[in-house]
Each structure stands twice: as C-alpha cells, then as structure tokens.
Biopython code that builds the backbone (N, CA, C, O; Angstrom):
import numpy as np
from Bio.PDB.StructureBuilder import StructureBuilder

atoms = [
    (1, "MET", "N", (-22.205, 55.556, 23.982)),
    (1, "MET", "CA", (-21.215, 56.481, 23.538)),
    (1, "MET", "C", (-19.953, 55.886, 24.424)),
    (1, "MET", "O", (-18.921, 56.499, 24.150)),
    (2, "PHE", "N", (-19.789, 54.983, 25.288)),
    (2, "PHE", "CA", (-19.228, 54.758, 26.053)),
    (2, "PHE", "C", (-18.223, 53.550, 25.044)),
    (2, "PHE", "O", (-17.001, 53.533, 25.194)),
    (3, "TYR", "N", (-18.899, 52.616, 24.067)),
    (3, "TYR", "CA", (-18.570, 51.921, 23.590)),
    (3, "TYR", "C", (-17.975, 52.545, 22.723)),
    (3, "TYR", "O", (-16.771, 52.291, 22.733)),
    (4, "ILE", "N", (-18.317, 53.333, 21.887)),
    (4, "ILE", "CA", (-17.753, 54.336, 20.654)),
    (4, "ILE", "C", (-16.220, 54.712, 21.500)),
    (4, "ILE", "O", (-15.268, 54.028, 21.125)),
    (5, "THR", "N", (-15.984, 55.577, 22.424)),
    (5, "THR", "CA", (-14.938, 55.993, 23.132)),
    (5, "THR", "C", (-13.830, 54.536, 23.336)),
    (5, "THR", "O", (-12.653, 54.729, 23.032)),
    (6, "LEU", "N", (-14.099, 53.585, 23.677)),
    (6, "LEU", "CA", (-13.265, 52.661, 24.064)),
    (6, "LEU", "C", (-13.242, 51.980, 22.876)),
    (6, "LEU", "O", (-12.327, 51.159, 22.950)),
    (7, "MET", "N", (-13.982, 51.893, 21.465)),
    (7, "MET", "CA", (-13.390, 51.321, 20.121)),
    (7, "MET", "C", (-12.215, 52.123, 19.709)),
    (7, "MET", "O", (-11.111, 51.625, 19.486)),
    (8, "ILE", "N", (-12.567, 53.715, 19.592)),
    (8, "ILE", "CA", (-11.546, 54.625, 19.437)),
    (8, "ILE", "C", (-10.223, 54.386, 19.929)),
    (8, "ILE", "O", (-9.256, 54.091, 19.227)),
    (9, "LEU", "N", (-10.232, 54.542, 21.284)),
    (9, "LEU", "CA", (-8.917, 54.196, 22.215)),
    (9, "LEU", "C", (-8.358, 52.848, 21.736)),
    (9, "LEU", "O", (-7.137, 52.735, 21.629)),
    (10, "PHE", "N", (-9.118, 51.882, 21.458)),
    (10, "PHE", "CA", (-8.419, 50.604, 21.161)),
    (10, "PHE", "C", (-8.066, 50.226, 19.596)),
    (10, "PHE", "O", (-7.353, 49.247, 19.373)),
    (11, "LEU", "N", (-8.530, 50.945, 18.631)),
    (11, "LEU", "CA", (-8.195, 50.926, 17.033)),
    (11, "LEU", "C", (-6.725, 51.924, 17.505)),
    (11, "LEU", "O", (-5.597, 51.556, 17.180)),
    (12, "SER", "N", (-6.951, 53.082, 18.227)),
    (12, "SER", "CA", (-5.738, 54.241, 18.063)),
    (12, "SER", "C", (-4.464, 53.248, 19.020)),
    (12, "SER", "O", (-3.314, 53.285, 18.583)),
    (13, "LEU", "N", (-4.708, 52.535, 20.095)),
    (13, "LEU", "CA", (-3.892, 51.585, 20.345)),
    (13, "LEU", "C", (-3.199, 50.409, 19.327)),
    (13, "LEU", "O", (-2.106, 49.848, 19.398)),
    (14, "ILE", "N", (-3.887, 50.329, 18.724)),
    (14, "ILE", "CA", (-3.617, 48.830, 17.605)),
    (14, "ILE", "C", (-2.632, 49.966, 16.428)),
    (14, "ILE", "O", (-1.489, 49.595, 16.162)),
    (15, "SER", "N", (-2.970, 50.830, 16.015)),
    (15, "SER", "CA", (-2.519, 51.631, 15.206)),
    (15, "SER", "C", (-0.898, 52.276, 15.438)),
    (15, "SER", "O", (0.018, 52.410, 14.626)),
    (16, "ASN", "N", (-0.978, 52.590, 16.840)),
    (16, "ASN", "CA", (0.294, 52.950, 17.441)),
    (16, "ASN", "C", (1.327, 51.786, 17.609)),
    (16, "ASN", "O", (2.530, 52.047, 17.585)),
    (17, "LEU", "N", (0.809, 50.308, 17.806)),
    (17, "LEU", "CA", (1.664, 49.806, 18.506)),
    (17, "LEU", "C", (1.899, 49.082, 16.858)),
    (17, "LEU", "O", (2.725, 48.169, 16.871)),
    (18, "VAL", "N", (1.478, 49.287, 15.925)),
    (18, "VAL", "CA", (1.647, 48.645, 14.299)),
    (18, "VAL", "C", (2.832, 49.963, 13.896)),
    (18, "VAL", "O", (3.971, 49.630, 13.570)),
    (19, "MET", "N", (2.574, 50.954, 13.933)),
    (19, "MET", "CA", (3.706, 51.592, 13.833)),
    (19, "MET", "C", (5.545, 51.694, 14.472)),
    (19, "MET", "O", (6.679, 51.761, 13.998)),
    (20, "LEU", "N", (4.878, 51.647, 15.791)),
    (20, "LEU", "CA", (5.799, 51.293, 16.454)),
    (20, "LEU", "C", (6.811, 49.514, 16.013)),
    (20, "LEU", "O", (8.027, 49.447, 16.190)),
    (21, "ILE", "N", (6.209, 48.635, 15.613)),
    (21, "ILE", "CA", (6.692, 47.883, 15.364)),
    (21, "ILE", "C", (7.339, 48.450, 13.853)),
    (21, "ILE", "O", (8.534, 48.342, 13.576)),
    (22, "ALA", "N", (6.536, 48.935, 13.140)),
    (22, "ALA", "CA", (7.143, 48.710, 11.971)),
    (22, "ALA", "C", (8.539, 49.893, 11.791)),
    (22, "ALA", "O", (9.515, 49.606, 11.099)),
    (23, "VAL", "N", (8.425, 51.094, 12.465)),
    (23, "VAL", "CA", (9.621, 51.854, 13.014)),
    (23, "VAL", "C", (10.938, 50.497, 13.311)),
    (23, "VAL", "O", (11.859, 49.957, 12.698)),
    (24, "ASN", "N", (10.393, 50.452, 14.409)),
    (24, "ASN", "CA", (11.577, 49.321, 14.723)),
    (24, "ASN", "C", (12.435, 48.341, 13.866)),
    (24, "ASN", "O", (13.661, 48.281, 13.772)),
    (25, "LEU", "N", (11.509, 47.620, 13.289)),
    (25, "LEU", "CA", (11.443, 46.568, 12.152)),
    (25, "LEU", "C", (12.580, 47.376, 10.786)),
    (25, "LEU", "O", (13.480, 46.659, 10.348)),
    (26, "SER", "N", (12.475, 48.464, 10.362)),
    (26, "SER", "CA", (12.762, 49.169, 9.372)),
    (26, "SER", "C", (14.290, 50.056, 9.569)),
    (26, "SER", "O", (14.931, 50.717, 8.752)),
    (27, "LYS", "N", (14.521, 49.773, 10.901)),
    (27, "LYS", "CA", (16.100, 50.428, 11.513)),
    (27, "LYS", "C", (17.405, 49.873, 10.642)),
    (27, "LYS", "O", (17.517, 48.648, 10.657)),
    (28, "LYS", "N", (18.038, 50.338, 10.164)),
    (28, "LYS", "CA", (19.250, 49.689, 9.715)),
    (28, "LYS", "C", (20.082, 49.246, 11.142)),
    (28, "LYS", "O", (20.482, 49.956, 12.065)),
    (29, "LYS", "N", (20.164, 47.897, 10.950)),
    (29, "LYS", "CA", (20.704, 46.923, 12.042)),
    (29, "LYS", "C", (22.548, 47.023, 11.514)),
    (29, "LYS", "O", (23.278, 47.262, 12.476)),
    (30, "ILE", "N", (23.040, 46.920, 10.610)),
    (30, "ILE", "CA", (24.503, 46.870, 10.363)),
    (30, "ILE", "C", (24.907, 48.032, 10.102)),
    (30, "ILE", "O", (24.051, 48.623, 9.443)),
    (31, "PHE", "N", (25.941, 48.744, 10.332)),
    (31, "PHE", "CA", (26.783, 50.524, 9.771)),
    (31, "PHE", "C", (28.037, 49.602, 9.434)),
    (31, "PHE", "O", (29.025, 49.265, 10.087)),
    (32, "ASP", "N", (27.616, 49.350, 8.224)),
    (32, "ASP", "CA", (29.173, 48.759, 7.365)),
    (32, "ASP", "C", (29.868, 50.225, 6.841)),
    (32, "ASP", "O", (29.337, 51.330, 6.722)),
    (33, "ARG", "N", (31.074, 49.853, 6.613)),
    (33, "ARG", "CA", (31.947, 51.079, 6.237)),
    (33, "ARG", "C", (31.257, 51.413, 4.651)),
    (33, "ARG", "O", (30.682, 52.440, 4.290)),
    (34, "GLU", "N", (31.538, 50.169, 3.876)),
    (34, "GLU", "CA", (30.659, 50.078, 2.497)),
    (34, "GLU", "C", (29.404, 50.576, 2.364)),
    (34, "GLU", "O", (29.231, 51.507, 1.578)),
    (35, "LYS", "N", (28.509, 50.137, 2.974)),
    (35, "LYS", "CA", (27.196, 51.180, 3.336)),
    (35, "LYS", "C", (27.275, 52.045, 3.120)),
    (35, "LYS", "O", (26.710, 52.545, 2.148)),
    (36, "ASN", "N", (28.054, 52.694, 3.955)),
    (36, "ASN", "CA", (27.569, 54.166, 4.585)),
    (36, "ASN", "C", (28.502, 55.259, 3.602)),
    (36, "ASN", "O", (28.503, 56.471, 3.821)),
    (37, "SER", "N", (29.485, 54.456, 2.211)),
    (37, "SER", "CA", (29.886, 55.592, 1.589)),
    (37, "SER", "C", (28.762, 55.633, 0.379)),
    (37, "SER", "O", (27.721, 55.005, 0.193)),
    (38, "PRO", "N", (29.311, 56.451, -0.204)),
    (38, "PRO", "CA", (28.404, 57.274, -1.380)),
    (38, "PRO", "C", (28.238, 56.236, -2.591)),
    (38, "PRO", "O", (27.303, 56.292, -3.389)),
    (39, "PHE", "N", (29.484, 55.076, -2.632)),
    (39, "PHE", "CA", (29.392, 54.419, -3.660)),
    (39, "PHE", "C", (28.727, 53.070, -2.990)),
    (39, "PHE", "O", (29.670, 52.477, -2.466)),
    (40, "GLU", "N", (27.833, 52.522, -2.834)),
    (40, "GLU", "CA", (27.730, 51.103, -2.740)),
    (40, "GLU", "C", (27.752, 49.729, -3.558)),
    (40, "GLU", "O", (27.141, 48.668, -3.437)),
    (41, "CYS", "N", (28.673, 50.185, -4.399)),
    (41, "CYS", "CA", (28.775, 49.237, -5.770)),
    (41, "CYS", "C", (29.949, 48.030, -4.928)),
    (41, "CYS", "O", (29.912, 46.803, -5.019)),
    (42, "GLY", "N", (30.538, 48.541, -4.449)),
    (42, "GLY", "CA", (32.022, 47.482, -3.666)),
    (42, "GLY", "C", (33.406, 47.994, -4.346)),
    (42, "GLY", "O", (34.455, 47.708, -3.769)),
    (43, "PHE", "N", (33.439, 48.659, -5.420)),
    (43, "PHE", "CA", (34.605, 49.143, -5.737)),
    (43, "PHE", "C", (34.690, 50.449, -5.795)),
    (43, "PHE", "O", (33.708, 51.085, -6.176)),
    (44, "ASN", "N", (36.062, 51.205, -5.373)),
    (44, "ASN", "CA", (36.690, 52.553, -5.699)),
    (44, "ASN", "C", (35.942, 53.270, -6.829)),
    (44, "ASN", "O", (35.538, 52.601, -7.781)),
    (45, "PRO", "N", (35.737, 54.572, -6.780)),
    (45, "PRO", "CA", (35.377, 55.412, -7.916)),
    (45, "PRO", "C", (36.440, 56.005, -8.422)),
    (45, "PRO", "O", (37.350, 56.666, -7.921)),
    (46, "MET", "N", (36.145, 55.614, -9.655)),
    (46, "MET", "CA", (37.394, 55.944, -10.912)),
    (46, "MET", "C", (37.312, 57.412, -11.418)),
    (46, "MET", "O", (38.270, 57.752, -12.112)),
    (47, "PHE", "N", (36.673, 58.030, -11.274)),
    (47, "PHE", "CA", (36.465, 59.182, -11.367)),
    (47, "PHE", "C", (36.165, 60.308, -10.250)),
    (47, "PHE", "O", (35.406, 59.998, -9.331)),
    (48, "TYR", "N", (36.677, 61.486, -10.286)),
    (48, "TYR", "CA", (36.127, 62.579, -9.054)),
    (48, "TYR", "C", (34.749, 62.789, -9.271)),
    (48, "TYR", "O", (34.165, 63.051, -10.322)),
    (49, "THR", "N", (34.203, 62.599, -7.840)),
    (49, "THR", "CA", (32.591, 62.769, -8.236)),
    (49, "THR", "C", (32.320, 63.959, -7.976)),
    (49, "THR", "O", (31.316, 64.009, -7.266)),
    (50, "ARG", "N", (32.778, 65.052, -8.235)),
    (50, "ARG", "CA", (32.363, 66.490, -8.182)),
    (50, "ARG", "C", (32.533, 67.192, -8.965)),
    (50, "ARG", "O", (32.944, 68.347, -8.853)),
    (51, "MET", "N", (32.066, 66.264, -10.500)),
    (51, "MET", "CA", (32.348, 66.973, -11.619)),
    (51, "MET", "C", (31.107, 68.300, -11.761)),
    (51, "MET", "O", (30.109, 68.556, -11.087)),
    (52, "PRO", "N", (31.794, 69.026, -13.101)),
    (52, "PRO", "CA", (30.753, 70.068, -12.975)),
    (52, "PRO", "C", (29.499, 69.556, -14.065)),
    (52, "PRO", "O", (29.499, 68.641, -14.888)),
    (53, "PHE", "N", (28.514, 70.489, -13.720)),
    (53, "PHE", "CA", (27.259, 70.014, -14.402)),
    (53, "PHE", "C", (27.193, 70.577, -15.802)),
    (53, "PHE", "O", (27.583, 71.676, -16.195)),
    (54, "SER", "N", (26.748, 69.816, -16.324)),
    (54, "SER", "CA", (26.846, 69.878, -17.622)),
    (54, "SER", "C", (25.446, 71.192, -18.070)),
    (54, "SER", "O", (24.273, 70.822, -18.009)),
    (55, "LEU", "N", (25.747, 72.480, -18.439)),
    (55, "LEU", "CA", (24.815, 73.224, -18.310)),
    (55, "LEU", "C", (23.956, 72.898, -19.858)),
    (55, "LEU", "O", (22.827, 73.386, -19.822)),
    (56, "HIS", "N", (24.233, 72.270, -21.015)),
    (56, "HIS", "CA", (23.851, 72.319, -22.152)),
    (56, "HIS", "C", (22.970, 71.077, -21.845)),
    (56, "HIS", "O", (21.880, 70.948, -22.402)),
    (57, "PHE", "N", (23.370, 70.298, -21.091)),
    (57, "PHE", "CA", (22.385, 68.936, -20.706)),
    (57, "PHE", "C", (20.889, 69.180, -20.159)),
    (57, "PHE", "O", (19.810, 68.762, -20.580)),
    (58, "PHE", "N", (21.271, 70.148, -18.881)),
    (58, "PHE", "CA", (19.687, 71.324, -18.257)),
    (58, "PHE", "C", (19.362, 72.032, -19.093)),
    (58, "PHE", "O", (18.275, 72.561, -18.863)),
    (59, "MET", "N", (19.748, 72.261, -19.862)),
    (59, "MET", "CA", (18.615, 72.925, -20.995)),
    (59, "MET", "C", (17.895, 72.165, -22.073)),
    (59, "MET", "O", (16.907, 72.640, -22.632)),
    (60, "ILE", "N", (18.352, 71.076, -22.341)),
    (60, "ILE", "CA", (17.762, 69.808, -23.125)),
    (60, "ILE", "C", (16.717, 69.500, -22.067)),
    (60, "ILE", "O", (15.557, 69.581, -22.469)),
    (61, "THR", "N", (16.891, 69.167, -20.816)),
    (61, "THR", "CA", (15.920, 69.105, -20.057)),
    (61, "THR", "C", (15.040, 69.967, -19.880)),
    (61, "THR", "O", (13.926, 69.445, -19.836)),
    (62, "ILE", "N", (15.029, 71.277, -19.733)),
    (62, "ILE", "CA", (14.287, 71.963, -19.623)),
    (62, "ILE", "C", (13.260, 72.531, -20.946)),
    (62, "ILE", "O", (12.249, 73.219, -20.810)),
    (63, "LEU", "N", (13.880, 71.994, -22.314)),
    (63, "LEU", "CA", (13.393, 72.089, -23.302)),
    (63, "LEU", "C", (12.135, 70.835, -23.354)),
    (63, "LEU", "O", (10.987, 70.856, -23.797)),
    (64, "PHE", "N", (12.947, 69.773, -22.684)),
    (64, "PHE", "CA", (11.668, 68.490, -22.445)),
    (64, "PHE", "C", (10.714, 68.512, -22.074)),
    (64, "PHE", "O", (9.749, 67.847, -22.452)),
    (65, "LEU", "N", (10.807, 69.756, -20.747)),
    (65, "LEU", "CA", (9.672, 69.844, -19.822)),
    (65, "LEU", "C", (8.803, 70.650, -20.427)),
    (65, "LEU", "O", (7.588, 70.507, -20.295)),
    (66, "ILE", "N", (9.416, 71.692, -21.238)),
    (66, "ILE", "CA", (8.387, 72.852, -21.379)),
    (66, "ILE", "C", (7.485, 72.282, -22.117)),
    (66, "ILE", "O", (6.350, 72.688, -21.869)),
    (67, "PHE", "N", (7.610, 70.957, -23.485)),
    (67, "PHE", "CA", (7.136, 70.735, -24.376)),
    (67, "PHE", "C", (6.220, 69.563, -23.547)),
    (67, "PHE", "O", (5.068, 69.403, -23.952)),
    (68, "ASP", "N", (6.659, 68.791, -22.475)),
    (68, "ASP", "CA", (6.083, 68.183, -21.647)),
    (68, "ASP", "C", (4.666, 69.090, -21.041)),
    (68, "ASP", "O", (3.463, 69.019, -21.291)),
    (69, "VAL", "N", (5.251, 69.697, -20.398)),
    (69, "VAL", "CA", (4.006, 71.027, -20.025)),
    (69, "VAL", "C", (3.049, 71.405, -21.159)),
    (69, "VAL", "O", (1.821, 71.382, -21.080)),
    (70, "GLU", "N", (3.734, 71.734, -22.158)),
    (70, "GLU", "CA", (2.795, 72.016, -23.186)),
    (70, "GLU", "C", (1.420, 71.095, -23.559)),
    (70, "GLU", "O", (0.277, 71.456, -23.839)),
    (71, "ILE", "N", (1.955, 69.913, -23.456)),
    (71, "ILE", "CA", (0.978, 68.931, -24.073)),
    (71, "ILE", "C", (-0.183, 68.691, -22.807)),
    (71, "ILE", "O", (-1.379, 68.474, -23.004)),
    (72, "THR", "N", (0.473, 68.785, -21.489)),
    (72, "THR", "CA", (-0.761, 68.596, -20.665)),
    (72, "THR", "C", (-1.510, 69.686, -20.240)),
    (72, "THR", "O", (-2.389, 69.639, -19.379)),
    (73, "ILE", "N", (-1.088, 70.841, -20.966)),
    (73, "ILE", "CA", (-1.947, 72.099, -21.456)),
    (73, "ILE", "C", (-2.806, 72.227, -22.497)),
    (73, "ILE", "O", (-3.847, 72.876, -22.403)),
    (74, "LEU", "N", (-2.380, 71.530, -23.713)),
    (74, "LEU", "CA", (-3.336, 71.578, -24.674)),
    (74, "LEU", "C", (-4.459, 70.711, -24.774)),
    (74, "LEU", "O", (-5.558, 70.957, -25.272)),
    (75, "LEU", "N", (-4.089, 69.764, -24.291)),
    (75, "LEU", "CA", (-5.280, 68.209, -24.240)),
    (75, "LEU", "C", (-6.182, 68.974, -23.362)),
    (75, "LEU", "O", (-7.111, 69.301, -24.101)),
    (76, "PRO", "N", (-6.376, 69.370, -22.349)),
    (76, "PRO", "CA", (-7.696, 69.957, -21.548)),
    (76, "PRO", "C", (-7.997, 70.979, -22.518)),
    (76, "PRO", "O", (-9.226, 70.918, -22.561)),
    (77, "LEU", "N", (-7.700, 71.736, -23.196)),
    (77, "LEU", "CA", (-8.127, 72.889, -23.750)),
    (77, "LEU", "C", (-9.360, 72.292, -25.200)),
    (77, "LEU", "O", (-10.423, 72.852, -25.469)),
    (78, "TYR", "N", (-8.983, 71.474, -25.669)),
    (78, "TYR", "CA", (-10.082, 70.997, -26.720)),
    (78, "TYR", "C", (-11.336, 70.259, -25.544)),
    (78, "TYR", "O", (-12.503, 70.472, -25.875)),
    (79, "ILE", "N", (-11.200, 69.735, -24.717)),
    (79, "ILE", "CA", (-12.756, 69.705, -24.248)),
    (79, "ILE", "C", (-13.107, 70.709, -23.735)),
    (79, "ILE", "O", (-14.331, 70.779, -23.847)),
    (80, "THR", "N", (-12.510, 71.975, -22.960)),
    (80, "THR", "CA", (-13.135, 72.776, -22.832)),
    (80, "THR", "C", (-13.664, 73.794, -23.758)),
    (80, "THR", "O", (-14.534, 74.516, -23.271)),
    (81, "PHE", "N", (-13.388, 73.978, -24.781)),
    (81, "PHE", "CA", (-13.372, 74.385, -25.455)),
    (81, "PHE", "C", (-14.893, 73.852, -26.696)),
    (81, "PHE", "O", (-15.417, 74.341, -27.696)),
    (82, "GLN", "N", (-15.027, 72.964, -26.090)),
    (82, "GLN", "CA", (-16.011, 72.034, -27.013)),
    (82, "GLN", "C", (-17.429, 73.187, -27.011)),
    (82, "GLN", "O", (-18.321, 73.188, -27.860)),
    (83, "MET", "N", (-17.341, 73.972, -26.009)),
    (83, "MET", "CA", (-18.917, 74.286, -25.914)),
    (83, "MET", "C", (-18.683, 76.069, -26.081)),
    (83, "MET", "O", (-19.524, 76.910, -25.765)),
    (84, "ASN", "N", (-17.226, 76.364, -26.697)),
    (84, "ASN", "CA", (-17.111, 77.889, -27.069)),
    (84, "ASN", "C", (-17.254, 77.605, -28.388)),
    (84, "ASN", "O", (-17.482, 76.475, -28.820)),
    (85, "ASN", "N", (-17.083, 78.946, -29.287)),
    (85, "ASN", "CA", (-16.968, 78.615, -30.892)),
    (85, "ASN", "C", (-15.514, 78.877, -31.296)),
    (85, "ASN", "O", (-14.650, 79.596, -30.794)),
    (86, "LEU", "N", (-15.519, 77.946, -32.520)),
    (86, "LEU", "CA", (-14.445, 77.391, -32.952)),
    (86, "LEU", "C", (-13.413, 78.819, -33.164)),
    (86, "LEU", "O", (-12.317, 78.755, -32.607)),
    (87, "SER", "N", (-13.715, 79.982, -33.885)),
    (87, "SER", "CA", (-12.812, 80.792, -33.957)),
    (87, "SER", "C", (-12.190, 81.323, -32.906)),
    (87, "SER", "O", (-11.177, 81.956, -33.205)),
    (88, "ASN", "N", (-12.601, 81.250, -31.168)),
    (88, "ASN", "CA", (-12.024, 81.743, -30.537)),
    (88, "ASN", "C", (-10.595, 80.575, -29.913)),
    (88, "ASN", "O", (-9.519, 80.767, -29.346)),
    (89, "MET", "N", (-11.330, 79.400, -30.395)),
    (89, "MET", "CA", (-10.490, 78.164, -29.840)),
    (89, "MET", "C", (-9.327, 78.545, -31.189)),
    (89, "MET", "O", (-8.259, 79.064, -30.863)),
    (90, "ILE", "N", (-9.476, 78.389, -32.004)),
    (90, "ILE", "CA", (-8.462, 78.266, -33.188)),
    (90, "ILE", "C", (-7.039, 79.566, -32.766)),
    (90, "ILE", "O", (-5.822, 79.378, -32.755)),
    (91, "PHE", "N", (-7.718, 80.649, -32.509)),
    (91, "PHE", "CA", (-7.031, 81.686, -32.026)),
    (91, "PHE", "C", (-6.352, 81.365, -30.538)),
    (91, "PHE", "O", (-5.312, 82.001, -30.368)),
    (92, "ILE", "N", (-6.541, 80.936, -29.985)),
    (92, "ILE", "CA", (-6.284, 80.592, -28.733)),
    (92, "ILE", "C", (-4.854, 79.449, -28.503)),
    (92, "ILE", "O", (-4.010, 79.467, -27.607)),
    (93, "HIS", "N", (-4.982, 78.574, -29.598)),
    (93, "HIS", "CA", (-4.075, 77.662, -30.101)),
    (93, "HIS", "C", (-3.140, 78.112, -31.033)),
    (93, "HIS", "O", (-2.056, 77.532, -31.083)),
    (94, "SER", "N", (-3.343, 78.927, -31.682)),
    (94, "SER", "CA", (-2.230, 79.670, -32.237)),
    (94, "SER", "C", (-1.780, 80.307, -31.805)),
    (94, "SER", "O", (-0.590, 80.290, -32.119)),
    (95, "PHE", "N", (-2.099, 81.249, -30.920)),
    (95, "PHE", "CA", (-1.217, 81.930, -30.016)),
    (95, "PHE", "C", (-0.527, 81.052, -28.931)),
    (95, "PHE", "O", (0.590, 81.476, -28.634)),
    (96, "PHE", "N", (-0.814, 80.233, -28.446)),
    (96, "PHE", "CA", (0.008, 79.450, -27.924)),
    (96, "PHE", "C", (1.245, 78.641, -28.400)),
    (96, "PHE", "O", (2.374, 78.538, -27.920)),
    (97, "LEU", "N", (0.569, 78.014, -29.679)),
    (97, "LEU", "CA", (1.751, 77.198, -30.142)),
    (97, "LEU", "C", (3.033, 78.381, -30.768)),
    (97, "LEU", "O", (4.252, 78.227, -30.687)),
    (98, "MET", "N", (2.226, 79.644, -31.434)),
    (98, "MET", "CA", (3.126, 80.438, -31.747)),
    (98, "MET", "C", (4.316, 80.827, -30.675)),
    (98, "MET", "O", (5.482, 81.105, -30.954)),
    (99, "ILE", "N", (3.784, 80.777, -29.541)),
    (99, "ILE", "CA", (4.751, 81.552, -28.477)),
    (99, "ILE", "C", (6.128, 80.600, -28.411)),
    (99, "ILE", "O", (7.295, 80.968, -28.282)),
    (100, "LEU", "N", (5.455, 78.930, -28.576)),
    (100, "LEU", "CA", (6.197, 77.728, -28.025)),
    (100, "LEU", "C", (7.355, 77.117, -29.329)),
    (100, "LEU", "O", (8.299, 76.334, -29.223)),
    (101, "ILE", "N", (6.820, 77.834, -30.508)),
    (101, "ILE", "CA", (7.564, 77.920, -31.664)),
    (101, "ILE", "C", (8.754, 78.743, -31.768)),
    (101, "ILE", "O", (9.869, 78.362, -32.124)),
    (102, "LEU", "N", (8.316, 80.204, -31.333)),
    (102, "LEU", "CA", (9.469, 80.825, -31.249)),
    (102, "LEU", "C", (10.244, 81.093, -30.150)),
    (102, "LEU", "O", (11.107, 81.967, -30.223)),
    (103, "GLY", "N", (10.012, 80.297, -28.864)),
    (103, "GLY", "CA", (10.950, 80.036, -27.923)),
    (103, "GLY", "C", (12.034, 79.014, -28.569)),
    (103, "GLY", "O", (13.256, 79.151, -28.520)),
    (104, "LEU", "N", (11.184, 77.771, -29.295)),
    (104, "LEU", "CA", (12.204, 76.722, -30.162)),
    (104, "LEU", "C", (13.323, 77.362, -30.886)),
    (104, "LEU", "O", (14.528, 77.195, -30.702)),
    (105, "TYR", "N", (12.615, 78.262, -31.897)),
    (105, "TYR", "CA", (13.327, 79.021, -33.025)),
    (105, "TYR", "C", (14.247, 79.662, -31.916)),
    (105, "TYR", "O", (15.314, 79.079, -32.111)),
    (106, "HIS", "N", (14.441, 80.525, -30.869)),
    (106, "HIS", "CA", (15.266, 81.218, -30.126)),
    (106, "HIS", "C", (16.416, 80.235, -29.551)),
    (106, "HIS", "O", (17.615, 80.498, -29.647)),
    (107, "GLU", "N", (15.861, 78.987, -28.896)),
    (107, "GLU", "CA", (16.895, 77.975, -28.431)),
    (107, "GLU", "C", (17.887, 77.631, -29.455)),
    (107, "GLU", "O", (19.112, 77.698, -29.354)),
    (108, "TRP", "N", (16.853, 77.080, -30.917)),
    (108, "TRP", "CA", (17.780, 76.747, -32.244)),
    (108, "TRP", "C", (18.914, 77.578, -32.039)),
    (108, "TRP", "O", (19.972, 77.183, -31.550)),
    (109, "LYS", "N", (18.597, 79.131, -32.551)),
    (109, "LYS", "CA", (19.485, 79.998, -32.535)),
    (109, "LYS", "C", (20.734, 79.937, -31.736)),
    (109, "LYS", "O", (21.861, 79.943, -32.231)),
    (110, "GLN", "N", (20.479, 79.882, -30.552)),
    (110, "GLN", "CA", (21.326, 80.200, -28.997)),
    (110, "GLN", "C", (22.373, 78.847, -29.660)),
    (110, "GLN", "O", (23.563, 79.022, -29.399)),
    (111, "ASN", "N", (22.181, 78.055, -30.154)),
    (111, "ASN", "CA", (22.705, 76.644, -30.586)),
    (111, "ASN", "C", (22.852, 75.843, -29.313)),
    (111, "ASN", "O", (23.942, 75.463, -28.886)),
    (112, "ILE", "N", (21.206, 75.511, -28.491)),
    (112, "ILE", "CA", (21.308, 74.976, -27.409)),
    (112, "ILE", "C", (20.877, 73.523, -27.504)),
    (112, "ILE", "O", (21.046, 72.642, -26.660)),
    (113, "LEU", "N", (20.079, 73.409, -29.114)),
    (113, "LEU", "CA", (19.851, 72.086, -29.682)),
    (113, "LEU", "C", (21.346, 70.964, -30.308)),
    (113, "LEU", "O", (21.347, 69.830, -30.787)),
    (114, "ASN", "N", (22.300, 71.797, -30.053)),
    (114, "ASN", "CA", (23.635, 71.052, -30.857)),
    (114, "ASN", "C", (24.153, 70.496, -29.694)),
    (114, "ASN", "O", (24.306, 70.915, -28.547)),
    (115, "TRP", "N", (24.480, 69.019, -30.504)),
    (115, "TRP", "CA", (25.265, 68.022, -29.191)),
    (115, "TRP", "C", (26.400, 68.368, -29.303)),
    (115, "TRP", "O", (27.065, 68.191, -28.283)),
    (116, "SER", "N", (26.971, 68.847, -30.234)),
    (116, "SER", "CA", (28.450, 68.912, -30.367)),
    (116, "SER", "C", (29.055, 70.313, -30.184)),
    (116, "SER", "O", (29.191, 71.031, -31.174)),
    (117, "MET", "N", (29.352, 70.653, -29.201)),
    (117, "MET", "CA", (29.633, 71.806, -28.358)),
    (117, "MET", "C", (31.084, 71.673, -27.783)),
    (117, "MET", "O", (31.535, 72.543, -27.038)),
]
sb = StructureBuilder()
sb.init_structure("model")
sb.init_model(0)
sb.init_chain("A")
sb.init_seg("    ")
for serial, (resi, resn, name, xyz) in enumerate(atoms, 1):
    if name == "N":
        sb.init_residue(resn, " ", resi, " ")
    sb.init_atom(name, np.array(xyz, "f"), 0.0, 1.0, " ", f" {name:<3s}", serial, name[0])
structure = sb.get_structure()
C-alpha cells in the first residue's frame, strides 16, 4: 500500500512539473504594438472594421446548416428502420422531407436565396 501511495505522489509530482514547464514555455515573451493590434498582417486596415453584418449571408448559412443537420438525421434512420416495416419508414421520410421542402419553398418565396439584393 505504501508503494502505491508513493507511486501516485511521484506521478502527480511529475505531471504537475510538466504542466508548469508547459505553461512557462507557452507564455508570450514579446509584447509588440503590432502583435497586440487586431490586424497582425503589418499594414494599416483600409476599411472600417465594424462593418454591418450581412443578414443575407447569415440566412444562407442557416439554410446550409439546416440541410447539413438533415443529412445527419436521415442517414441513421435507414439503419434504425431496417427492423421496422417499410410503410412506416416511407411515411416518416416523406413527412420529414416535406417539412424541409416547404421550408425551402418559403425561403425561396422570401427571396433569401437571391444573391442580387
């Protein structure tokens, strides 16, 4: 029992020492004005940095995420429904795809998919 306790103390001492060395090595040593600025590329910004965010770009991103999540939901359904009957599987897939298509139609009617706004 004494050897196990001694081994645990020795290993925790080594791991704490390694973490202390890693923290000290990873600290930033030189604090330049250029490195602390938001633009590290070395030249002054040509445009105002606080430009308004494009809501249209945000909506396209949300549309992509919806269809990306749809793929991750549909793929496991095939494995899950192999044990169930086919009519139940067709009904659930049709209902799920109908909701997605109606959402896409709604976004199309709202001109979210048009890039020339």
